[in-house]
N, C-alpha and C positions, 0 to 999 in steps of 0.2 A: 596457643593464641593465634598463630598464623593460620592454622586450619580453620579456626572459628571465624576469622575475618573472611576467608575465602568462601566458606559455607554461607555466611551471612550475605555476602555479595550475590551468590547464586540464588539464594532464597528471595532476596529483594528483586533480582532480575526476573525471576519467575512471576512475580506479581504484576510485572508489566504486561504479561500475556492477557491479563484481565482488562487492559486498557488499549487493546489493539485498535479499536474504532477511533479513539481519541488520538492515538499516534498516527494513524492513517489520515485523520482530519488535519493535524498540524502539517503533515507532509504535503497534502493537497493544497492547503492554504498557502504554504510557503512557495510551492511550485506555481500556483496561479498568480501570486504576487509578482514573482520574477517574470513569468510569461507575459503579464500585462504591462510590463515596463516599469513597475514600481520597485521599491527596495525594502529590505528587511533591516530593522533596527533591533539590536539586542543589548540588554543591560543586566547588570548584577553587581553585587558587592562582594569583596573578598575573593574566595574561591570561585564564586559565581561570576565575578568580573573576569577572571581568567577563563572560565568556561565560555563566556560571551565572546571573548577575543579568539579563543580556540575555534569556535564554530564559525565565526566570521572569516577567519583565515582559510578555513576549508571552502567557503563560498567564493571568496575573492581569488584565492590561488587555485587549488584543485583539491579534490578529495581522493578519488581513485582513478579518475580519468582526466586526460588533458582536454580542456574545453575552455570556452571564453570565460572571463571573470564574471562573477555574478554580483549584482549590486547589494552589498550588505555593509553595515556600519556597527561597530561596537561602541556604544556610548560610554563604556568603561575605560576607553583608551586615552582620550585626549586630556592629559594631566593638567595642561594649562587651563582648559575650559573648566574642568572639574574643580580645580583649586580656586579659580577666580569666582565661579558661581558659589562655591562653598563659603568663600571668604566674604564676598559682597552681598550675598543673599542668605543661603542656608544650604547645608549638606542635603537637606530634604529636597532641594530643587535641582540637584546636579544632573538628573536625567530629564526632568520635565522641561527645563530651559533648552536643552539640546534638542528635544523633540519638537519644541516650538520653532526652533531655528532650522532643523534638518528634515523634519517629518512632513509628509504630504498625505492628502486624502488617499485612501486605499493602499498605503504602505502597510507593512505588518510589523508590529512590535512584539518581540518575544522577551518578556521580562522574566528573569530567573531569580528566584528567592527560595532558599531551602525552608524558611519559616513561613513565608508569605506575609510577613508583618513589617517589612522594611518600609519606612515612611517614604523614602525616595522612590521605591518601586511602586507604591500606592499612587504617589503623585505622577509618576510616569504613565501609568495606566489611565489616570484621569485626563492628563494632557493629551494622550493619544486619542481618546474618545472625542475630545473637543474639536479636533481637526479632522475627524472622520477616518482615522486609521483603524485597521483591524488589530486585534490583540489575541495572542494565545500564550498563556503563562505556563511556566514550569515551576512546580513547588514540591513540597514534601508534606508528609503527615496528613493533616486535615486541610492544607492549603492556606490556612491563616486568613487574614483580613482580605487578601486579594480575591478570595473565593467569591466574595459578594460583589466584586467589581467586574468580573468577566465570567461568562458561562464556559468559555474555552480555556480549560486548565487541565494539566496533567499533574496529579498529586502522587508523587512516589510514596509508596506505602512503607515508610520508615520514619523513625525519629532521629536517626543518626545522620548527621550532616555529611559524613564521608560517603555513606551508601547512597544518599540522595544525589550528591554531586556526581557520583559514578554513573548513575542512571541518566542524569541530565546530559552528560557527554554521550552516552549510548544513544539517547533520543536524538541529539544533534547529529550524530553520525548517520543515523537512520534517515533523517531528513535530507542530508547531503547525498546519500546513496540514492534515495528516491528521486531527487531532482536530477541527478546525473543520468539516471536511467531514462528519464522522460525527455531530456534535452536532445 
């Protein structure tokens, strides 16, 4: 079983080689966002929420090089905002309300959803478009419903949540490395 999991991870990793152009595109878009003085907002549910926080920590702290902090926010972090929005409005609005409060034109939203069907992620993408933010989504399998909302999407070629999340972190680390090389 252990060997099968490792081999499955390697096989799914290899499929990312077919998406090098999209991975480079999200790297460039992320770098240009930071370079222009804007910020990156990242959100996700469950394990993807942890992935959002992980990637933001690499931006704000450091990845591999000591450098100035980069402006990035995980919308999955502020438990007071999340629970008040969920309670007073709907769980479907926990990210879109934060985007309305914190997002600006030309900021970048990176929504992470293994299925691509989470209503709060769908609403986040819609909210980001209304204020002129750019969006580049990370998903899995066929991309789900968010595929129809953004042309910028990396769909990890797997149906297994764990493998998809492992690739999302890999992509996040690639973005961080790309930016640190450019700065």
